[in-house]
N, C-alpha and C positions, 0 to 999 in steps of 0.2 A: 504494500500500500504506500509506503513512504516513497518508493521509486517513482510512482505515478504522480505524486504531489510535487516533488522537487522540480521536475522539468517545467511544470506549470508556473511555479513561483519564479523560476529563473527567467522564463519568457516574460512574465508580467514585470519583473524587476528591470529587465533590459528595455522593455517597452517604455516604462516610466523614465528611466535615465535618458532614453532617446528624446524625450520631451524637454530636456533641460539644455539651456544655452551652454556654450563652451567659452574658454578664456578669450578667444578672438572676438566674441560678441560684446565684451565689456568695454566701458569707456576707458580711454587711456591705454597704456601698454604694460607689458611685463607680468601679466596675470598668469597664474597657474592654479590648477585644482589642488587644494590642500587637504580636503576631506570630503568624503561622500558617505552617505548613509541611506538605508532604505528600511522600511518596516511596513507591516500590513496596515493599510488605511483603516482608520477607526479605532486605533489603540489609545488615542488621547481622550476619547469619549466613548468607551466600549458599551455603555448601557443604552445609548440613544438608538433609535430606529435607523437613522441614516448611517450610523457606524456599523450596525449589525448588517445592513444591506451591503455596505462596502466590503465588509469582511466576507460575507457570503459570496460576493462576486469575485473575490480574490484580488481586489485592488491593492497595489503596492505604491506607497508614497516614496518619492525619490527626492533627496536633498543634496545639494552640492555647494560647498564653500570654496571661495577663491581668495587667494592672497597674492602679494607681490612684495618686492623689496622696498617699494615706496609706501607712504602711509595709505591706509584704506583697506577695506575688505568688502566682500560681497557674498551673498548667498542667494540661491534660487531654490524653489520647491514646486513640485507638481503632485497634486493629491487627487487621484481618481476616485470618484464616487460612482454609485450605481445609476444615478440619474442627474440631470441638470438641476432638478428641484433640490436634491440632496446637497449638491455643491453650493447652491444659493443659500441654503440653510446654514451650511458651514461657514460661508462668507460672513453672514450676519453674526456668527460666533467668534470670528477672528479676534476682535478686540479683547475678548476674555483671555485669549492665549498670548497676546503681545503687549497690551497696555499694562504698564506697571511691572513687567517681568524684567528683572535685572540679575546680574551676577551678585553673589554675596558681598563683594567688596565694592559695589557700585551704588550710587544714589541717582535717582531720577531728578533732574533739574527742571525739565519741562516736557510736556507731551501735548501735541496739538494734532487733532484730527483735521485734515485738510479736505475741504469740500469743493474747492473751485478749480480742480485740475481734471483734465481728461487724459485717458490712456487709449491709444489706438487699439481697437479690438476688445476692450473690456467695457462691459455695461455696468454703470454704477460702482466704480472701484472704491475700495476702502484704502485711504492713504493716511499714514501717520508720520509726523516729524517728531523725533524723540531725542532729547539731549540728556546725557548722563555725565557723571564725573566718577572716575575710578583711578586705579593705579597708573593707567596710561594717560591720565589727565582728562580734559573735557573731550567728549565724543558726541557726534550727531549721527543718528541713524534715520534713514528715509525708507520706510516700508511701503510697499504697494501690494494690494491683494485684489483679486477679482476672479471671475469665472469665465471659462471658455467651454461651453457645453457642460459636460459632467465633470470637468477638471477644475479644481481650485488651484489658482496660480498665486504664488507669493514670491516677492523679491525684496532684497534689502541691499542698500549701499550704506556703508558706515565709515567713519574716520573722524579726524579733527574737524571742528566747526569750519564751514566755508569750503571744505574739500569738494563736495558734490553739489552741483547745481541741480535744481528740480528737473531741468531738461535731461540730465543724465539719468536720474532716478526713474523718470517716466519713460525715457528711451529704453532702459533696461527692461522695464515691465512690458513695453510694447514688443521688444525683441523676444522676450520669453513667451508672450502670448502668441506671436507668429510661429515660434518653434512648436508650441503645442498644436496649433492648427495644422502645421505641415506634417506633424507626426500622424495625423488622421485618426486619433483615438478619442477625440472630444465628444463624439456622439454615441459610440458603441462600446459597451463594456467588454 
């Protein structure tokens, strides 16, 4: 039984990672993948109906973090759900998982949900501008989340204040959205 499940998980994992942008898609230069993770979609909220459906469908969330020798970091995530409605529900819950979340040695200085920006390909995106202070000094993270069919898309650019313009953060989200669309998995589980 295990042999038949593992190839399916491997296929779904590869499919989800294929939805993520690569270092060449990020603003600036010198980027490389520094970490990748995957897990069954629905583990953050395993008791909800949307998570149970995602687990039943075998959806695998893929997350990729980028770094470089210069200041700044980035990460992207693709979260496949069983339906567009479930992805939309999850989008409305994104603030619960990102607003106020910090490392133990960080403090949140300011959080601002931004409502006046558009992202090509995303309907009604959720955008957060978050400033923190920690061991690396002041940092600013610009999060963008939205849905593409049944896929929840999340992106983040972070670094010292003033490093990332909104055009770069929104451009990364648009590129990530385009990658999900080109992978062709946004409508079919």
